C-alpha positions in Angstrom: 6.7 -65.1 -8.8 7.7 -68.0 -11.0 9.7 -67.0 -14.1 7.9 -67.9 -17.3 9.9 -69.5 -20.2 10.3 -67.1 -23.1 7.7 -67.5 -25.9 9.1 -69.3 -28.9 7.9 -68.0 -32.3 7.3 -71.0 -34.5 6.2 -71.2 -38.1 4.5 -74.3 -39.5 4.4 -74.8 -43.2 2.5 -77.6 -44.9 -0.7 -78.3 -46.9 -3.1 -76.4 -44.6 -6.1 -74.3 -45.2 -9.1 -76.6 -45.1 -8.4 -78.5 -48.3 -8.0 -81.9 -46.7 -9.2 -83.2 -43.3 -6.2 -85.5 -43.0 -3.8 -82.5 -43.2 -6.0 -80.6 -40.7 -5.8 -83.6 -38.4 -2.0 -83.5 -38.7 -1.9 -79.7 -37.8 -4.4 -80.1 -34.9 -2.3 -82.9 -33.4 1.0 -81.0 -33.9 -0.3 -77.9 -32.2 -1.8 -79.8 -29.3 1.4 -81.7 -28.6 3.7 -78.7 -28.9 1.6 -76.5 -26.7 1.6 -79.1 -23.9 5.3 -78.5 -23.4 6.1 -75.0 -24.7 4.9 -71.4 -24.6 4.5 -70.7 -28.3 3.5 -68.1 -30.8 2.4 -70.1 -33.8 2.3 -68.8 -37.4 0.8 -71.2 -40.0 1.6 -70.7 -43.7 -1.8 -71.5 -45.0 -3.6 -71.6 -48.4 -6.7 -70.2 -46.5 -5.7 -68.2 -43.4 -9.3 -67.6 -42.4 -10.0 -71.3 -42.4 -6.9 -72.0 -40.4 -7.7 -69.4 -37.8 -11.2 -70.7 -37.5 -10.1 -74.3 -37.1 -7.0 -74.1 -35.0 -5.8 -72.2 -31.9 -2.9 -70.3 -33.5 -1.9 -66.7 -33.2 -1.3 -66.0 -36.9 -2.0 -67.5 -40.4 -0.6 -66.0 -43.6 -1.6 -66.6 -47.2 1.5 -68.5 -48.3 0.5 -69.1 -52.0 -0.4 -65.4 -52.5 2.7 -63.9 -50.9 5.7 -62.7 -52.8 9.1 -64.1 -51.9 9.9 -60.8 -50.2 6.7 -60.9 -48.2 7.3 -64.4 -47.1 10.9 -63.6 -46.2 9.6 -60.8 -43.9 7.3 -63.3 -42.0 10.0 -66.0 -41.9 12.5 -63.5 -40.5 10.4 -63.0 -37.4 10.5 -66.7 -36.4 12.8 -68.6 -34.0 12.1 -71.9 -35.8 10.4 -73.1 -39.0 8.7 -76.5 -39.1 8.0 -78.2 -42.5 5.3 -80.8 -42.3 3.8 -83.0 -41.7 2.2 -85.0 -44.4 3.1 -86.1 -47.9 4.2 -82.7 -49.3 7.4 -83.4 -51.2 6.3 -84.6 -54.7 7.3 -83.2 -58.1 4.6 -80.6 -58.8 4.6 -79.1 -55.3 8.2 -79.4 -54.0 9.4 -75.9 -55.0 6.3 -74.3 -53.4 6.7 -76.2 -50.1 10.4 -75.6 -49.9 10.4 -71.9 -50.6 10.0 -71.0 -46.9 12.6 -73.6 -45.9 15.1 -71.9 -48.2 14.2 -68.5 -46.8 14.6 -69.7 -43.3 18.0 -71.3 -44.0 19.2 -68.1 -45.7 18.4 -66.2 -42.5 20.1 -68.9 -40.3 16.7 -69.9 -38.8 16.6 -73.5 -37.8 14.4 -75.8 -39.8 12.7 -79.0 -38.6 11.2 -81.5 -41.0 8.2 -83.0 -39.1 6.9 -86.5 -40.0 6.7 -86.1 -43.7 6.3 -88.5 -46.6 8.0 -88.0 -49.9 7.5 -88.9 -53.6 7.0 -89.3 -56.4 10.2 -87.3 -57.0 11.4 -88.0 -60.6 12.5 -84.4 -61.6 16.3 -84.0 -61.2 15.8 -80.4 -60.2 13.4 -81.3 -57.5 15.6 -84.1 -56.3 18.6 -81.7 -56.0 16.5 -79.1 -54.2 15.2 -81.6 -51.6 18.7 -83.0 -51.1 20.4 -79.6 -50.7 17.8 -78.1 -48.3 17.1 -81.1 -46.2 20.8 -81.6 -45.6 20.8 -78.2 -43.9 17.8 -79.1 -41.6 18.4 -79.4 -37.9 16.1 -82.4 -37.5 14.4 -84.7 -40.0 11.6 -87.1 -39.1 9.5 -89.0 -41.6 6.4 -91.0 -41.0 7.3 -94.2 -42.9 10.3 -96.2 -43.9 9.6 -95.7 -47.6 10.1 -91.9 -47.2 13.5 -92.5 -45.4 14.6 -94.8 -48.2 13.7 -92.3 -50.9 15.4 -89.3 -49.2 18.5 -91.4 -48.6 18.5 -92.4 -52.3 18.3 -88.7 -53.2 21.5 -88.1 -51.2 20.1 -86.7 -47.9 23.0 -87.6 -45.5 21.4 -85.8 -42.5 20.1 -88.3 -39.9 16.5 -89.3 -40.8 14.4 -90.6 -37.9 11.3 -92.7 -38.7 8.4 -91.7 -36.4 4.7 -91.9 -37.4 1.8 -89.7 -38.6 0.9 -87.0 -36.1 -2.8 -87.6 -36.8 -2.5 -90.9 -34.8 -2.7 -88.6 -31.7 -5.9 -86.9 -32.8 -8.7 -86.7 -30.2 -12.4 -87.2 -31.1 -14.7 -84.1 -31.0 -18.4 -84.1 -30.2 -20.7 -84.5 -33.2 -23.8 -82.4 -33.8 -26.9 -83.8 -32.2 -28.4 -86.6 -34.2 -25.8 -86.3 -36.9 -26.6 -89.7 -38.5 -30.3 -88.9 -38.7 -29.5 -85.6 -40.3 -27.4 -87.4 -42.9 -30.4 -89.8 -43.5 -28.2 -92.7 -42.5 -30.1 -95.8 -41.4 -28.6 -96.6 -38.0 -30.4 -100.0 -37.9 -28.2 -101.4 -40.7 -24.5 -102.4 -40.7 -22.6 -99.2 -41.5 -19.6 -99.5 -43.8 -17.4 -96.5 -44.4 -15.8 -95.9 -47.8 -13.2 -93.4 -48.9 -12.2 -92.4 -52.5 -9.7 -89.9 -53.8 -9.0 -88.1 -57.1 -6.1 -88.7 -59.4 -3.5 -86.0 -58.9 0.2 -85.2 -58.8 0.7 -87.2 -55.6 -1.1 -90.2 -57.1 -0.4 -90.1 -60.8 -1.0 -93.8 -61.5 -4.6 -93.9 -60.3 -7.1 -95.1 -63.0 -10.5 -93.7 -62.1 -12.3 -96.2 -64.3 -10.5 -99.1 -62.6 -11.1 -98.1 -59.0 -14.7 -96.8 -59.6 -15.7 -100.2 -60.9 -13.8 -101.9 -58.1 -15.5 -99.9 -55.3 -18.9 -100.1 -56.9 -18.7 -103.9 -57.1 -17.4 -104.1 -53.5 -20.1 -101.8 -52.2 -22.9 -103.9 -53.9 -21.3 -107.0 -52.4 -21.3 -105.6 -48.9 -24.9 -104.4 -49.3 -26.0 -107.9 -50.1 -23.7 -110.0 -47.9 -23.6 -107.8 -44.7 -27.0 -106.1 -45.1 -25.0 -102.9 -45.1 -25.5 -99.2 -45.8 -22.4 -97.8 -47.4 -21.4 -94.3 -46.4 -18.8 -92.3 -48.4 -16.7 -89.9 -46.4 -15.2 -87.0 -48.4 -11.9 -86.1 -46.9 -11.4 -83.3 -49.5 -14.8 -81.7 -50.0 -13.4 -78.7 -51.9 -11.6 -80.9 -54.3 -13.2 -83.9 -56.1 -13.9 -86.5 -53.4 -17.6 -85.7 -53.7 -17.7 -86.2 -57.4 -15.8 -89.4 -57.3 -18.0 -90.8 -54.5 -21.1 -90.1 -56.6 -19.4 -91.6 -59.6 -18.8 -94.8 -57.7 -22.5 -94.9 -56.5 -23.7 -94.3 -60.1 -22.1 -97.6 -61.1 -23.7 -99.6 -58.2 -26.6 -101.9 -58.8 -28.0 -100.9 -55.4 -27.3 -97.2 -55.1 -30.3 -96.7 -52.8 -28.1 -98.3 -50.0 -25.3 -95.8 -50.4 -24.9 -92.2 -49.1 -22.4 -89.4 -49.2 -21.8 -87.3 -46.1 -23.3 -83.9 -47.0 -22.5 -81.7 -43.9 -19.0 -80.3 -43.2 -17.2 -81.8 -40.2 -13.9 -81.2 -38.5 -11.3 -83.9 -38.4 -12.1 -84.7 -34.8 -15.8 -85.0 -35.7 -15.1 -87.4 -38.5 -13.0 -89.4 -36.1 -16.0 -89.5 -33.7 -18.3 -90.5 -36.6 -16.0 -93.4 -37.5 -17.0 -95.1 -34.2 -20.4 -95.9 -35.8 -19.0 -98.0 -38.5 -18.6 -101.8 -38.4 -16.2 -102.0 -41.3 -14.3 -99.6 -43.7 -12.9 -99.8 -47.2 -10.8 -96.9 -48.4 -8.0 -95.3 -50.3 -7.1 -92.1 -48.3 -4.5 -92.6 -45.6 -6.2 -90.5 -42.9 -9.5 -92.2 -43.4 -7.7 -95.5 -42.7 -5.9 -93.9 -39.7 -9.3 -92.7 -38.3 -10.6 -96.2 -38.7 -7.7 -97.7 -36.9 -8.0 -95.1 -34.1 -11.6 -96.3 -33.5 -10.5 -100.0 -33.9 -12.7 -100.4 -37.0 -11.5 -103.3 -39.2 -10.7 -102.1 -42.7 -9.5 -103.1 -46.1 -7.2 -100.6 -47.9 -6.6 -99.8 -51.6 -3.0 -98.6 -51.4 -2.4 -96.0 -54.2 0.8 -94.6 -52.7 3.8 -95.6 -50.6 2.5 -93.7 -47.6 -0.6 -95.9 -47.4 1.6 -99.0 -47.9 3.9 -97.8 -45.1 0.9 -97.5 -42.7 -0.3 -101.0 -43.7 3.2 -102.3 -43.1 3.2 -100.8 -39.6 -0.1 -102.6 -38.9 1.2 -105.8 -40.5 -1.7 -105.8 -43.0 -0.8 -107.3 -46.4 -2.8 -105.7 -49.2 -1.5 -105.5 -52.9 -1.2 -102.2 -54.7 -4.3 -100.7 -56.3 -3.3 -101.5 -59.8 -2.9 -105.2 -59.0 -6.4 -105.6 -57.5 -9.4 -106.8 -59.6 -13.0 -106.9 -58.4 -12.9 -110.6 -57.4 -9.7 -110.2 -55.5 -10.9 -107.1 -53.6 -14.2 -108.9 -52.7 -12.2 -111.9 -51.5 -10.1 -109.6 -49.2 -13.2 -107.9 -47.9 -14.9 -111.3 -47.3 -11.8 -112.7 -45.4 -11.4 -109.5 -43.4 -15.1 -109.5 -42.5 -15.0 -113.1 -41.3 -11.8 -112.4 -39.3 -12.8 -109.0 -38.1 -12.3 -109.8 -34.5 -8.7 -110.9 -35.3 -8.2 -107.8 -37.4 -9.5 -105.5 -34.6 -7.3 -107.3 -32.1 -4.3 -106.7 -34.3 -5.0 -103.0 -34.6 -5.5 -102.8 -30.8 -2.2 -104.5 -30.2 -0.1 -102.5 -32.7 -1.7 -99.0 -32.5 -0.1 -97.9 -29.2 3.4 -98.5 -30.6 2.5 -96.3 -33.6 1.1 -93.6 -31.3 4.3 -93.7 -29.3 6.3 -93.2 -32.4 4.0 -90.3 -33.4 4.6 -88.6 -30.1 8.3 -89.0 -30.5 8.4 -86.4 -33.2 7.1 -83.8 -30.8 9.5 -85.0 -28.1 12.5 -84.5 -30.4 11.3 -81.0 -31.3 10.8 -80.0 -27.7 14.3 -81.5 -26.8 15.8 -79.4 -29.6 14.2 -76.2 -28.5 14.9 -76.7 -24.8 18.5 -77.5 -25.5 18.8 -74.0 -27.1 18.8 -75.1 -30.7 22.1 -77.0 -30.3 21.4 -80.0 -32.4 24.2 -80.1 -35.0 23.3 -80.0 -38.7 25.2 -81.9 -41.3 26.3 -79.9 -44.3 26.9 -81.8 -47.5 30.4 -82.2 -48.7 31.5 -79.5 -51.1 29.1 -76.9 -49.7 
């Protein structure tokens, strides 16, 4: 009888629990990749354990935001390894929350891996010091864009930082409910354009809703007229304010009868499948843009954060930051991209495999670390 490898107990801590379909896409891809190579018992530190257990094939999920430090320490103490990430989770208002389990793991000499994260904004000196001190004790650090690496290095992280890519780039499509478009009252005979909005928040403090609502309303009306399009807004955070902001944009349109907001709830993989029906996309949220790229849909982005800029840089797409875009400039970008959509699509097709290879590298590094018996050497800051 063949001897089985021992089961490794891994904890994954990030922004999970059904709040954001992009984060759920990250977790889905992480789990799928890790299970291909290892026998695992996975515990997810989740804001909504019931949601996590329903969405993902994991053994345990714990209510990370409701647990005391002692309760979390008990869970962490049963792990062989803690993974922090992925996603843009290290920013000022959330840093202490996301790093609590990291600190607990390090206190118990449990290895920590930082998995394809982004970072920033980080202006608070206390948060900067916390990130620097804890990440310098990590066994492995990967980030999903060069901007994150530059920021962490600027903060004083001297541990090696490897730039990989977002795990969601490895997401697989899932079947849609039968006649999904018809049930959403979407006219399949028209050109379908997907749109994505997001709310202001601590990860995007510089967003002006008045500015971008007007921008997208003008752009949507233009596409309705020029492309004979129906514009479909895709809420990536249904439980937050994507729905409200989508309807706010539609309320400013001259032709709101040609716009719709997805009403049903879908998994990340189903949204990825749905994206195949679109001819074009205009959006703010990173994972909406990643889903468009995975389905080779030409898109125009409104970069509100460095993580979006990093993804555009990887695809060699030059778009100015959101605050520098006016209605005329955005429409000009849309018009040019539409006219050159075959070229844009070909560019995505050419560059996407390289990004997916980088995304897979994170998992390869984790597997290598585990299979080597957790021997990767950590760097401890001077003076510690």
